[in-house]
Biopython code that builds the backbone (N, CA, C, O; Angstrom):
import numpy as np
from Bio.PDB.StructureBuilder import StructureBuilder

atoms = [
    (1, "ALA", "N", (-123.917, 11.120, 44.039)),
    (1, "ALA", "CA", (-123.712, 12.155, 43.028)),
    (1, "ALA", "C", (-124.217, 11.642, 41.696)),
    (1, "ALA", "O", (-123.781, 10.588, 41.233)),
    (2, "ALA", "N", (-125.124, 12.367, 41.075)),
    (2, "ALA", "CA", (-125.651, 12.023, 39.752)),
    (2, "ALA", "C", (-126.150, 10.585, 39.688)),
    (2, "ALA", "O", (-126.009, 9.919, 38.662)),
    (3, "GLY", "N", (-126.734, 10.105, 40.788)),
    (3, "GLY", "CA", (-127.275, 8.757, 40.818)),
    (3, "GLY", "C", (-126.250, 7.656, 41.037)),
    (3, "GLY", "O", (-126.609, 6.479, 41.074)),
    (4, "ALA", "N", (-124.975, 8.019, 41.185)),
    (4, "ALA", "CA", (-123.943, 7.010, 41.424)),
    (4, "ALA", "C", (-124.065, 6.491, 42.848)),
    (4, "ALA", "O", (-124.533, 7.200, 43.739)),
    (5, "GLU", "N", (-123.649, 5.267, 43.054)),
    (5, "GLU", "CA", (-123.698, 4.659, 44.373)),
    (5, "GLU", "C", (-122.305, 4.273, 44.831)),
    (5, "GLU", "O", (-121.412, 4.022, 44.021)),
    (6, "ALA", "N", (-122.138, 4.231, 46.138)),
    (6, "ALA", "CA", (-120.906, 3.752, 46.749)),
    (6, "ALA", "C", (-121.271, 2.583, 47.650)),
    (6, "ALA", "O", (-122.433, 2.406, 48.017)),
    (7, "ASP", "N", (-120.276, 1.795, 47.998)),
    (7, "ASP", "CA", (-120.487, 0.615, 48.824)),
    (7, "ASP", "C", (-119.746, 0.784, 50.143)),
    (7, "ASP", "O", (-118.563, 1.123, 50.154)),
    (8, "LEU", "N", (-120.438, 0.549, 51.252)),
    (8, "LEU", "CA", (-119.809, 0.577, 52.563)),
    (8, "LEU", "C", (-119.723, -0.851, 53.067)),
    (8, "LEU", "O", (-120.729, -1.552, 53.168)),
    (9, "SER", "N", (-118.507, -1.270, 53.381)),
    (9, "SER", "CA", (-118.331, -2.604, 53.950)),
    (9, "SER", "C", (-117.616, -2.493, 55.291)),
    (9, "SER", "O", (-116.763, -1.629, 55.494)),
    (10, "ILE", "N", (-117.987, -3.388, 56.198)),
    (10, "ILE", "CA", (-117.357, -3.470, 57.513)),
    (10, "ILE", "C", (-116.976, -4.926, 57.711)),
    (10, "ILE", "O", (-117.826, -5.817, 57.691)),
    (11, "THR", "N", (-115.680, -5.152, 57.904)),
    (11, "THR", "CA", (-115.193, -6.513, 58.095)),
    (11, "THR", "C", (-114.209, -6.539, 59.248)),
    (11, "THR", "O", (-113.611, -5.521, 59.595)),
    (12, "ALA", "N", (-114.050, -7.707, 59.833)),
    (12, "ALA", "CA", (-113.062, -7.900, 60.895)),
    (12, "ALA", "C", (-112.346, -9.217, 60.638)),
    (12, "ALA", "O", (-112.961, -10.216, 60.264)),
    (13, "PHE", "N", (-111.034, -9.197, 60.846)),
    (13, "PHE", "CA", (-110.212, -10.378, 60.652)),
    (13, "PHE", "C", (-109.307, -10.531, 61.862)),
    (13, "PHE", "O", (-108.922, -9.538, 62.481)),
    (14, "PRO", "N", (-108.965, -11.769, 62.204)),
    (14, "PRO", "CA", (-108.033, -11.959, 63.325)),
    (14, "PRO", "C", (-106.643, -11.428, 62.980)),
    (14, "PRO", "O", (-106.222, -11.466, 61.824)),
    (15, "GLY", "N", (-105.947, -10.939, 63.983)),
    (15, "GLY", "CA", (-104.574, -10.458, 63.789)),
    (15, "GLY", "C", (-104.523, -9.144, 63.049)),
    (15, "GLY", "O", (-105.481, -8.371, 63.048)),
    (16, "ASP", "N", (-103.366, -8.897, 62.408)),
    (16, "ASP", "CA", (-103.192, -7.613, 61.705)),
    (16, "ASP", "C", (-103.340, -7.747, 60.188)),
    (16, "ASP", "O", (-103.136, -6.773, 59.462)),
    (17, "VAL", "N", (-103.688, -8.919, 59.709)),
    (17, "VAL", "CA", (-103.983, -9.172, 58.296)),
    (17, "VAL", "C", (-102.881, -8.637, 57.378)),
    (17, "VAL", "O", (-103.167, -8.007, 56.359)),
    (18, "GLY", "N", (-101.652, -8.884, 57.734)),
    (18, "GLY", "CA", (-100.520, -8.463, 56.906)),
    (18, "GLY", "C", (-99.915, -7.142, 57.305)),
    (18, "GLY", "O", (-98.835, -6.797, 56.827)),
    (19, "GLY", "N", (-100.574, -6.388, 58.169)),
    (19, "GLY", "CA", (-100.051, -5.106, 58.633)),
    (19, "GLY", "C", (-100.589, -3.922, 57.854)),
    (19, "GLY", "O", (-101.213, -4.068, 56.802)),
    (20, "GLU", "N", (-100.332, -2.761, 58.396)),
    (20, "GLU", "CA", (-100.862, -1.519, 57.824)),
    (20, "GLU", "C", (-100.383, -1.273, 56.397)),
    (20, "GLU", "O", (-101.184, -0.915, 55.534)),
    (21, "VAL", "N", (-99.112, -1.455, 56.140)),
    (21, "VAL", "CA", (-98.567, -1.194, 54.795)),
    (21, "VAL", "C", (-99.266, -2.067, 53.765)),
    (21, "VAL", "O", (-99.681, -1.577, 52.715)),
    (22, "ALA", "N", (-99.397, -3.345, 54.053)),
    (22, "ALA", "CA", (-100.046, -4.261, 53.109)),
    (22, "ALA", "C", (-101.496, -3.873, 52.863)),
    (22, "ALA", "O", (-101.975, -3.940, 51.731)),
    (23, "ASN", "N", (-102.191, -3.471, 53.908)),
    (23, "ASN", "CA", (-103.603, -3.126, 53.747)),
    (23, "ASN", "C", (-103.795, -1.812, 53.005)),
    (23, "ASN", "O", (-104.679, -1.708, 52.155)),
    (24, "VAL", "N", (-102.988, -0.818, 53.310)),
    (24, "VAL", "CA", (-103.069, 0.447, 52.568)),
    (24, "VAL", "C", (-102.770, 0.187, 51.091)),
    (24, "VAL", "O", (-103.484, 0.674, 50.215)),
    (25, "ASN", "N", (-101.734, -0.566, 50.822)),
    (25, "ASN", "CA", (-101.374, -0.837, 49.427)),
    (25, "ASN", "C", (-102.401, -1.708, 48.714)),
    (25, "ASN", "O", (-102.572, -1.586, 47.501)),
    (26, "ARG", "N", (-103.079, -2.574, 49.437)),
    (26, "ARG", "CA", (-104.155, -3.363, 48.832)),
    (26, "ARG", "C", (-105.259, -2.434, 48.335)),
    (26, "ARG", "O", (-105.744, -2.578, 47.213)),
    (27, "TRP", "N", (-105.653, -1.483, 49.177)),
    (27, "TRP", "CA", (-106.691, -0.530, 48.779)),
    (27, "TRP", "C", (-106.208, 0.352, 47.634)),
    (27, "TRP", "O", (-106.972, 0.645, 46.715)),
    (28, "ARG", "N", (-104.958, 0.776, 47.679)),
    (28, "ARG", "CA", (-104.412, 1.590, 46.580)),
    (28, "ARG", "C", (-104.483, 0.810, 45.268)),
    (28, "ARG", "O", (-104.857, 1.366, 44.235)),
    (29, "GLY", "N", (-104.131, -0.452, 45.304)),
    (29, "GLY", "CA", (-104.194, -1.276, 44.109)),
    (29, "GLY", "C", (-105.611, -1.405, 43.570)),
    (29, "GLY", "O", (-105.805, -1.513, 42.359)),
    (30, "GLN", "N", (-106.599, -1.394, 44.450)),
    (30, "GLN", "CA", (-107.996, -1.512, 44.024)),
    (30, "GLN", "C", (-108.473, -0.282, 43.255)),
    (30, "GLN", "O", (-109.476, -0.357, 42.545)),
    (31, "VAL", "N", (-107.775, 0.850, 43.382)),
    (31, "VAL", "CA", (-108.122, 2.048, 42.602)),
    (31, "VAL", "C", (-107.012, 2.383, 41.607)),
    (31, "VAL", "O", (-106.887, 3.521, 41.155)),
    (32, "SER", "N", (-106.209, 1.368, 41.275)),
    (32, "SER", "CA", (-105.161, 1.472, 40.247)),
    (32, "SER", "C", (-104.045, 2.449, 40.593)),
    (32, "SER", "O", (-103.499, 3.108, 39.708)),
    (33, "LEU", "N", (-103.707, 2.546, 41.866)),
    (33, "LEU", "CA", (-102.563, 3.360, 42.295)),
    (33, "LEU", "C", (-101.395, 2.432, 42.626)),
    (33, "LEU", "O", (-101.587, 1.293, 43.051)),
    (34, "ALA", "N", (-100.205, 2.938, 42.424)),
    (34, "ALA", "CA", (-98.996, 2.168, 42.734)),
    (34, "ALA", "C", (-98.853, 2.022, 44.246)),
    (34, "ALA", "O", (-99.309, 2.879, 45.002)),
    (35, "PRO", "N", (-98.223, 0.941, 44.683)),
    (35, "PRO", "CA", (-97.990, 0.775, 46.122)),
    (35, "PRO", "C", (-96.999, 1.802, 46.649)),
    (35, "PRO", "O", (-96.179, 2.338, 45.903)),
    (36, "LEU", "N", (-97.089, 2.062, 47.932)),
    (36, "LEU", "CA", (-96.162, 2.962, 48.609)),
    (36, "LEU", "C", (-95.142, 2.137, 49.384)),
    (36, "LEU", "O", (-95.433, 1.030, 49.835)),
    (37, "ALA", "N", (-93.953, 2.688, 49.530)),
    (37, "ALA", "CA", (-92.935, 2.066, 50.366)),
    (37, "ALA", "C", (-93.311, 2.273, 51.834)),
    (37, "ALA", "O", (-94.075, 3.180, 52.164)),
    (38, "ASP", "N", (-92.777, 1.440, 52.694)),
    (38, "ASP", "CA", (-93.063, 1.539, 54.128)),
    (38, "ASP", "C", (-92.910, 2.969, 54.646)),
    (38, "ASP", "O", (-93.763, 3.453, 55.389)),
    (39, "ALA", "N", (-91.831, 3.645, 54.259)),
    (39, "ALA", "CA", (-91.538, 4.995, 54.757)),
    (39, "ALA", "C", (-92.540, 6.031, 54.254)),
    (39, "ALA", "O", (-92.650, 7.106, 54.843)),
    (40, "GLU", "N", (-93.270, 5.736, 53.184)),
    (40, "GLU", "CA", (-94.228, 6.686, 52.618)),
    (40, "GLU", "C", (-95.620, 6.575, 53.227)),
    (40, "GLU", "O", (-96.435, 7.484, 53.071)),
    (41, "ILE", "N", (-95.898, 5.493, 53.905)),
    (41, "ILE", "CA", (-97.246, 5.250, 54.427)),
    (41, "ILE", "C", (-97.671, 6.328, 55.421)),
    (41, "ILE", "O", (-98.807, 6.799, 55.363)),
    (42, "ALA", "N", (-96.790, 6.724, 56.325)),
    (42, "ALA", "CA", (-97.150, 7.712, 57.348)),
    (42, "ALA", "C", (-97.688, 9.002, 56.734)),
    (42, "ALA", "O", (-98.586, 9.625, 57.300)),
    (43, "GLY", "N", (-97.153, 9.408, 55.590)),
    (43, "GLY", "CA", (-97.618, 10.622, 54.935)),
    (43, "GLY", "C", (-98.895, 10.438, 54.142)),
    (43, "GLY", "O", (-99.475, 11.412, 53.663)),
    (44, "ALA", "N", (-99.339, 9.197, 53.998)),
    (44, "ALA", "CA", (-100.514, 8.910, 53.178)),
    (44, "ALA", "C", (-101.747, 8.554, 54.004)),
    (44, "ALA", "O", (-102.811, 8.289, 53.445)),
    (45, "VAL", "N", (-101.613, 8.546, 55.322)),
    (45, "VAL", "CA", (-102.732, 8.212, 56.190)),
    (45, "VAL", "C", (-102.906, 9.307, 57.244)),
    (45, "VAL", "O", (-102.023, 10.137, 57.462)),
    (46, "THR", "N", (-104.054, 9.281, 57.875)),
    (46, "THR", "CA", (-104.342, 10.175, 58.994)),
    (46, "THR", "C", (-104.633, 9.304, 60.201)),
    (46, "THR", "O", (-105.423, 8.363, 60.123)),
    (47, "ARG", "N", (-104.001, 9.618, 61.300)),
    (47, "ARG", "CA", (-104.218, 8.829, 62.520)),
    (47, "ARG", "C", (-105.004, 9.656, 63.533)),
    (47, "ARG", "O", (-104.768, 10.852, 63.705)),
    (48, "LEU", "N", (-105.932, 8.994, 64.190)),
    (48, "LEU", "CA", (-106.688, 9.658, 65.234)),
    (48, "LEU", "C", (-107.070, 8.643, 66.292)),
    (48, "LEU", "O", (-107.014, 7.434, 66.066)),
    (49, "THR", "N", (-107.453, 9.146, 67.430)),
    (49, "THR", "CA", (-107.982, 8.309, 68.498)),
    (49, "THR", "C", (-109.419, 8.735, 68.722)),
    (49, "THR", "O", (-109.715, 9.918, 68.888)),
    (50, "SER", "N", (-110.303, 7.754, 68.725)),
    (50, "SER", "CA", (-111.720, 8.035, 68.926)),
    (50, "SER", "C", (-112.299, 6.959, 69.835)),
    (50, "SER", "O", (-112.155, 5.769, 69.557)),
    (51, "ASN", "N", (-112.937, 7.359, 70.894)),
    (51, "ASN", "CA", (-113.524, 6.413, 71.845)),
    (51, "ASN", "C", (-112.503, 5.382, 72.315)),
    (51, "ASN", "O", (-112.817, 4.198, 72.445)),
    (52, "ASP", "N", (-111.297, 5.837, 72.564)),
    (52, "ASP", "CA", (-110.181, 5.007, 73.035)),
    (52, "ASP", "C", (-109.721, 3.968, 72.011)),
    (52, "ASP", "O", (-109.051, 3.003, 72.378)),
    (53, "LEU", "N", (-110.062, 4.145, 70.758)),
    (53, "LEU", "CA", (-109.609, 3.259, 69.691)),
    (53, "LEU", "C", (-108.647, 4.014, 68.784)),
    (53, "LEU", "O", (-108.883, 5.174, 68.444)),
    (54, "ALA", "N", (-107.563, 3.352, 68.394)),
    (54, "ALA", "CA", (-106.625, 3.921, 67.414)),
    (54, "ALA", "C", (-107.224, 3.681, 66.033)),
    (54, "ALA", "O", (-107.570, 2.553, 65.681)),
    (55, "VAL", "N", (-107.341, 4.755, 65.255)),
    (55, "VAL", "CA", (-107.960, 4.672, 63.936)),
    (55, "VAL", "C", (-106.984, 5.219, 62.906)),
    (55, "VAL", "O", (-106.422, 6.299, 63.083)),
    (56, "THR", "N", (-106.788, 4.472, 61.835)),
    (56, "THR", "CA", (-105.988, 4.939, 60.709)),
    (56, "THR", "C", (-106.934, 5.177, 59.536)),
    (56, "THR", "O", (-107.607, 4.254, 59.075)),
    (57, "ILE", "N", (-106.981, 6.411, 59.060)),
    (57, "ILE", "CA", (-107.841, 6.776, 57.936)),
    (57, "ILE", "C", (-107.018, 6.747, 56.653)),
    (57, "ILE", "O", (-105.918, 7.296, 56.588)),
    (58, "VAL", "N", (-107.567, 6.102, 55.646)),
    (58, "VAL", "CA", (-106.922, 5.989, 54.339)),
    (58, "VAL", "C", (-107.884, 6.585, 53.309)),
    (58, "VAL", "O", (-109.069, 6.252, 53.297)),
    (59, "ASP", "N", (-107.374, 7.461, 52.452)),
    (59, "ASP", "CA", (-108.189, 8.063, 51.402)),
    (59, "ASP", "C", (-107.372, 8.002, 50.122)),
    (59, "ASP", "O", (-106.386, 8.724, 49.975)),
    (60, "CYS", "N", (-107.776, 7.151, 49.206)),
    (60, "CYS", "CA", (-107.016, 7.020, 47.966)),
    (60, "CYS", "C", (-107.960, 7.063, 46.769)),
    (60, "CYS", "O", (-108.957, 6.343, 46.710)),
    (61, "ALA", "N", (-107.617, 7.919, 45.827)),
    (61, "ALA", "CA", (-108.446, 8.113, 44.645)),
    (61, "ALA", "C", (-107.643, 7.810, 43.392)),
    (61, "ALA", "O", (-106.506, 8.255, 43.232)),
    (62, "GLY", "N", (-108.263, 7.045, 42.515)),
    (62, "GLY", "CA", (-107.656, 6.775, 41.225)),
    (62, "GLY", "C", (-107.728, 8.020, 40.350)),
    (62, "GLY", "O", (-108.228, 9.061, 40.776)),
    (63, "THR", "N", (-107.236, 7.907, 39.147)),
    (63, "THR", "CA", (-107.233, 9.048, 38.232)),
    (63, "THR", "C", (-107.911, 8.655, 36.926)),
    (63, "THR", "O", (-108.154, 7.479, 36.659)),
    (64, "GLY", "N", (-108.204, 9.656, 36.132)),
    (64, "GLY", "CA", (-108.766, 9.425, 34.803)),
    (64, "GLY", "C", (-110.274, 9.265, 34.824)),
    (64, "GLY", "O", (-110.920, 9.355, 35.867)),
    (65, "ALA", "N", (-110.811, 9.025, 33.644)),
    (65, "ALA", "CA", (-112.248, 8.853, 33.489)),
    (65, "ALA", "C", (-112.691, 7.633, 34.282)),
    (65, "ALA", "O", (-112.027, 6.597, 34.261)),
    (66, "GLY", "N", (-113.791, 7.757, 34.969)),
    (66, "GLY", "CA", (-114.312, 6.644, 35.757)),
    (66, "GLY", "C", (-113.499, 6.333, 37.000)),
    (66, "GLY", "O", (-113.567, 5.222, 37.526)),
    (67, "ALA", "N", (-112.730, 7.307, 37.475)),
    (67, "ALA", "CA", (-111.867, 7.088, 38.638)),
    (67, "ALA", "C", (-112.686, 6.624, 39.842)),
    (67, "ALA", "O", (-113.783, 7.117, 40.103)),
    (68, "GLN", "N", (-112.121, 5.670, 40.556)),
    (68, "GLN", "CA", (-112.723, 5.141, 41.768)),
    (68, "GLN", "C", (-111.955, 5.677, 42.973)),
    (68, "GLN", "O", (-110.800, 6.087, 42.862)),
    (69, "ARG", "N", (-112.619, 5.665, 44.120)),
    (69, "ARG", "CA", (-111.995, 6.159, 45.345)),
    (69, "ARG", "C", (-112.344, 5.215, 46.482)),
    (69, "ARG", "O", (-113.440, 4.656, 46.534)),
    (70, "ILE", "N", (-111.402, 5.050, 47.384)),
    (70, "ILE", "CA", (-111.641, 4.294, 48.610)),
    (70, "ILE", "C", (-111.317, 5.207, 49.779)),
    (70, "ILE", "O", (-110.244, 5.804, 49.857)),
    (71, "LEU", "N", (-112.271, 5.293, 50.676)),
    (71, "LEU", "CA", (-112.098, 5.987, 51.941)),
    (71, "LEU", "C", (-112.280, 4.922, 53.004)),
    (71, "LEU", "O", (-113.352, 4.328, 53.122)),
    (72, "GLY", "N", (-111.238, 4.682, 53.773)),
    (72, "GLY", "CA", (-111.312, 3.583, 54.713)),
    (72, "GLY", "C", (-110.755, 3.928, 56.068)),
    (72, "GLY", "O", (-110.057, 4.926, 56.248)),
    (73, "ALA", "N", (-111.083, 3.072, 57.020)),
    (73, "ALA", "CA", (-110.557, 3.182, 58.373)),
    (73, "ALA", "C", (-110.094, 1.803, 58.808)),
    (73, "ALA", "O", (-110.788, 0.806, 58.607)),
    (74, "ILE", "N", (-108.922, 1.761, 59.400)),
    (74, "ILE", "CA", (-108.352, 0.533, 59.938)),
    (74, "ILE", "C", (-108.333, 0.690, 61.450)),
    (74, "ILE", "O", (-107.743, 1.633, 61.978)),
    (75, "VAL", "N", (-108.986, -0.248, 62.150)),
    (75, "VAL", "CA", (-109.137, -0.136, 63.599)),
    (75, "VAL", "C", (-108.755, -1.464, 64.257)),
    (75, "VAL", "O", (-109.546, -2.407, 64.253)),
    (76, "PRO", "N", (-107.548, -1.543, 64.822)),
    (76, "PRO", "CA", (-107.189, -2.759, 65.560)),
    (76, "PRO", "C", (-107.885, -2.763, 66.922)),
    (76, "PRO", "O", (-107.929, -1.747, 67.616)),
    (77, "PHE", "N", (-108.423, -3.920, 67.285)),
    (77, "PHE", "CA", (-109.078, -4.028, 68.581)),
    (77, "PHE", "C", (-109.209, -5.494, 68.982)),
    (77, "PHE", "O", (-109.667, -6.324, 68.196)),
    (78, "GLY", "N", (-108.813, -5.796, 70.182)),
    (78, "GLY", "CA", (-109.037, -7.116, 70.751)),
    (78, "GLY", "C", (-108.420, -8.263, 69.977)),
    (78, "GLY", "O", (-109.020, -9.334, 69.890)),
    (79, "GLY", "N", (-107.236, -8.069, 69.412)),
    (79, "GLY", "CA", (-106.575, -9.130, 68.671)),
    (79, "GLY", "C", (-107.074, -9.297, 67.251)),
    (79, "GLY", "O", (-106.698, -10.248, 66.565)),
    (80, "ALA", "N", (-107.917, -8.381, 66.805)),
    (80, "ALA", "CA", (-108.443, -8.409, 65.434)),
    (80, "ALA", "C", (-108.242, -7.034, 64.808)),
    (80, "ALA", "O", (-107.893, -6.070, 65.491)),
    (81, "THR", "N", (-108.462, -6.961, 63.521)),
    (81, "THR", "CA", (-108.427, -5.676, 62.823)),
    (81, "THR", "C", (-109.765, -5.493, 62.117)),
    (81, "THR", "O", (-110.216, -6.350, 61.356)),
    (82, "TRP", "N", (-110.378, -4.360, 62.392)),
    (82, "TRP", "CA", (-111.654, -4.006, 61.766)),
    (82, "TRP", "C", (-111.375, -3.052, 60.611)),
    (82, "TRP", "O", (-110.552, -2.144, 60.724)),
    (83, "PHE", "N", (-112.065, -3.269, 59.511)),
    (83, "PHE", "CA", (-111.919, -2.438, 58.318)),
    (83, "PHE", "C", (-113.277, -1.848, 57.962)),
    (83, "PHE", "O", (-114.264, -2.569, 57.815)),
    (84, "PHE", "N", (-113.311, -0.541, 57.828)),
    (84, "PHE", "CA", (-114.495, 0.190, 57.393)),
    (84, "PHE", "C", (-114.115, 0.804, 56.052)),
    (84, "PHE", "O", (-113.204, 1.630, 55.992)),
    (85, "LYS", "N", (-114.789, 0.418, 54.983)),
    (85, "LYS", "CA", (-114.347, 0.827, 53.649)),
    (85, "LYS", "C", (-115.533, 1.335, 52.833)),
    (85, "LYS", "O", (-116.511, 0.622, 52.607)),
    (86, "LEU", "N", (-115.417, 2.592, 52.398)),
    (86, "LEU", "CA", (-116.392, 3.184, 51.496)),
    (86, "LEU", "C", (-115.727, 3.271, 50.132)),
    (86, "LEU", "O", (-114.687, 3.913, 49.987)),
    (87, "SER", "N", (-116.317, 2.631, 49.136)),
    (87, "SER", "CA", (-115.701, 2.617, 47.808)),
    (87, "SER", "C", (-116.747, 2.913, 46.745)),
    (87, "SER", "O", (-117.919, 2.561, 46.871)),
    (88, "GLY", "N", (-116.278, 3.572, 45.694)),
    (88, "GLY", "CA", (-117.172, 3.900, 44.585)),
    (88, "GLY", "C", (-116.563, 4.995, 43.740)),
    (88, "GLY", "O", (-115.368, 5.273, 43.833)),
    (89, "PRO", "N", (-117.393, 5.621, 42.909)),
    (89, "PRO", "CA", (-116.896, 6.713, 42.065)),
    (89, "PRO", "C", (-116.271, 7.819, 42.913)),
    (89, "PRO", "O", (-116.761, 8.145, 43.994)),
    (90, "ASP", "N", (-115.193, 8.380, 42.407)),
    (90, "ASP", "CA", (-114.429, 9.395, 43.134)),
    (90, "ASP", "C", (-115.320, 10.497, 43.697)),
    (90, "ASP", "O", (-115.260, 10.786, 44.892)),
    (91, "ALA", "N", (-116.139, 11.112, 42.861)),
    (91, "ALA", "CA", (-116.954, 12.246, 43.313)),
    (91, "ALA", "C", (-117.962, 11.829, 44.383)),
    (91, "ALA", "O", (-118.215, 12.587, 45.319)),
    (92, "THR", "N", (-118.528, 10.654, 44.258)),
    (92, "THR", "CA", (-119.520, 10.180, 45.218)),
    (92, "THR", "C", (-118.886, 9.944, 46.579)),
    (92, "THR", "O", (-119.430, 10.365, 47.599)),
    (93, "VAL", "N", (-117.738, 9.273, 46.602)),
    (93, "VAL", "CA", (-117.057, 8.992, 47.859)),
    (93, "VAL", "C", (-116.533, 10.288, 48.468)),
    (93, "VAL", "O", (-116.614, 10.474, 49.682)),
    (94, "ALA", "N", (-116.000, 11.183, 47.645)),
    (94, "ALA", "CA", (-115.505, 12.467, 48.159)),
    (94, "ALA", "C", (-116.636, 13.250, 48.824)),
    (94, "ALA", "O", (-116.436, 13.862, 49.873)),
    (95, "GLN", "N", (-117.806, 13.232, 48.222)),
    (95, "GLN", "CA", (-118.952, 13.952, 48.770)),
    (95, "GLN", "C", (-119.385, 13.353, 50.116)),
    (95, "GLN", "O", (-119.860, 14.074, 50.993)),
    (96, "ALA", "N", (-119.222, 12.048, 50.273)),
    (96, "ALA", "CA", (-119.635, 11.360, 51.497)),
    (96, "ALA", "C", (-118.574, 11.401, 52.595)),
    (96, "ALA", "O", (-118.822, 10.935, 53.707)),
    (97, "ARG", "N", (-117.399, 11.952, 52.299)),
    (97, "ARG", "CA", (-116.290, 11.948, 53.270)),
    (97, "ARG", "C", (-116.672, 12.503, 54.645)),
    (97, "ARG", "O", (-116.383, 11.846, 55.645)),
    (98, "PRO", "N", (-117.307, 13.680, 54.749)),
    (98, "PRO", "CA", (-117.641, 14.192, 56.091)),
    (98, "PRO", "C", (-118.556, 13.236, 56.870)),
    (98, "PRO", "O", (-118.378, 13.053, 58.074)),
    (99, "ASP", "N", (-119.525, 12.634, 56.191)),
    (99, "ASP", "CA", (-120.428, 11.700, 56.860)),
    (99, "ASP", "C", (-119.696, 10.422, 57.277)),
    (99, "ASP", "O", (-119.946, 9.884, 58.356)),
    (100, "PHE", "N", (-118.792, 9.940, 56.419)),
    (100, "PHE", "CA", (-118.019, 8.746, 56.750)),
    (100, "PHE", "C", (-117.169, 9.007, 57.991)),
    (100, "PHE", "O", (-117.149, 8.192, 58.913)),
    (101, "LEU", "N", (-116.471, 10.133, 58.017)),
    (101, "LEU", "CA", (-115.622, 10.455, 59.168)),
    (101, "LEU", "C", (-116.448, 10.633, 60.443)),
    (101, "LEU", "O", (-116.018, 10.218, 61.519)),
    (102, "ALA", "N", (-117.617, 11.240, 60.331)),
    (102, "ALA", "CA", (-118.501, 11.375, 61.492)),
    (102, "ALA", "C", (-118.949, 9.994, 61.978)),
    (102, "ALA", "O", (-119.013, 9.748, 63.182)),
    (103, "PHE", "N", (-119.256, 9.103, 61.045)),
    (103, "PHE", "CA", (-119.635, 7.737, 61.397)),
    (103, "PHE", "C", (-118.496, 7.021, 62.120)),
    (103, "PHE", "O", (-118.718, 6.377, 63.146)),
    (104, "ILE", "N", (-117.284, 7.131, 61.592)),
    (104, "ILE", "CA", (-116.129, 6.459, 62.206)),
    (104, "ILE", "C", (-115.941, 6.926, 63.640)),
    (104, "ILE", "O", (-115.555, 6.136, 64.502)),
    (105, "LYS", "N", (-116.206, 8.186, 63.906)),
    (105, "LYS", "CA", (-116.036, 8.710, 65.261)),
    (105, "LYS", "C", (-117.085, 8.179, 66.229)),
    (105, "LYS", "O", (-116.970, 8.399, 67.435)),
    (106, "THR", "N", (-118.105, 7.487, 65.730)),
    (106, "THR", "CA", (-119.100, 6.876, 66.613)),
    (106, "THR", "C", (-118.752, 5.436, 66.967)),
    (106, "THR", "O", (-119.368, 4.847, 67.855)),
    (107, "VAL", "N", (-117.767, 4.867, 66.277)),
    (107, "VAL", "CA", (-117.381, 3.471, 66.524)),
    (107, "VAL", "C", (-116.751, 3.354, 67.902)),
    (107, "VAL", "O", (-115.880, 4.144, 68.267)),
    (108, "LYS", "N", (-117.199, 2.363, 68.662)),
    (108, "LYS", "CA", (-116.610, 2.135, 69.979)),
    (108, "LYS", "C", (-116.620, 0.649, 70.280)),
    (108, "LYS", "O", (-117.386, -0.119, 69.697)),
    (109, "ALA", "N", (-115.756, 0.264, 71.200)),
    (109, "ALA", "CA", (-115.658, -1.132, 71.603)),
    (109, "ALA", "C", (-116.912, -1.541, 72.359)),
    (109, "ALA", "O", (-117.501, -0.742, 73.088)),
    (110, "ALA", "N", (-117.312, -2.794, 72.177)),
    (110, "ALA", "CA", (-118.435, -3.311, 72.929)),
    (110, "ALA", "C", (-118.074, -3.378, 74.410)),
    (110, "ALA", "O", (-116.928, -3.673, 74.750)),
    (111, "PRO", "N", (-119.021, -3.113, 75.283)),
    (111, "PRO", "CA", (-118.718, -3.196, 76.700)),
    (111, "PRO", "C", (-118.374, -4.643, 77.091)),
    (111, "PRO", "O", (-118.909, -5.597, 76.526)),
    (112, "ALA", "N", (-117.485, -4.776, 78.051)),
    (112, "ALA", "CA", (-117.103, -6.102, 78.531)),
    (112, "ALA", "C", (-118.314, -6.778, 79.176)),
    (112, "ALA", "O", (-119.112, -6.119, 79.843)),
    (113, "PRO", "N", (-118.452, -8.087, 78.978)),
    (113, "PRO", "CA", (-119.622, -8.804, 79.561)),
    (113, "PRO", "C", (-119.561, -8.849, 81.066)),
    (113, "PRO", "O", (-120.455, -9.407, 81.703)),
]
sb = StructureBuilder()
sb.init_structure("model")
sb.init_model(0)
sb.init_chain("A")
sb.init_seg("    ")
for serial, (resi, resn, name, xyz) in enumerate(atoms, 1):
    if name == "N":
        sb.init_residue(resn, " ", resi, " ")
    sb.init_atom(name, np.array(xyz, "f"), 0.0, 1.0, " ", f" {name:<3s}", serial, name[0])
structure = sb.get_structure()
């Protein structure tokens, strides 16, 4: 949008990397939002199953001038947690949301050797 760019990162870490609450709140903090209590997380994420993978979608947008937004997916698989994170200006990330979600639905586990 208007020449703005967003960044897509894909990372994987062993284990649950602190758990869902910690990871959602980490992303919220990156866009200057207050953390949520454990009981509030369920209402702040979208859960889906795609290609036999459990996916948690997180969409958090900061406020004010220059607001940033993170659209992410948390995908546990094979003893690790994969993170797909699109971050950048609010309007740019919001505009890319349909494409990001379509991309996430293409993610699948590698075939067993």
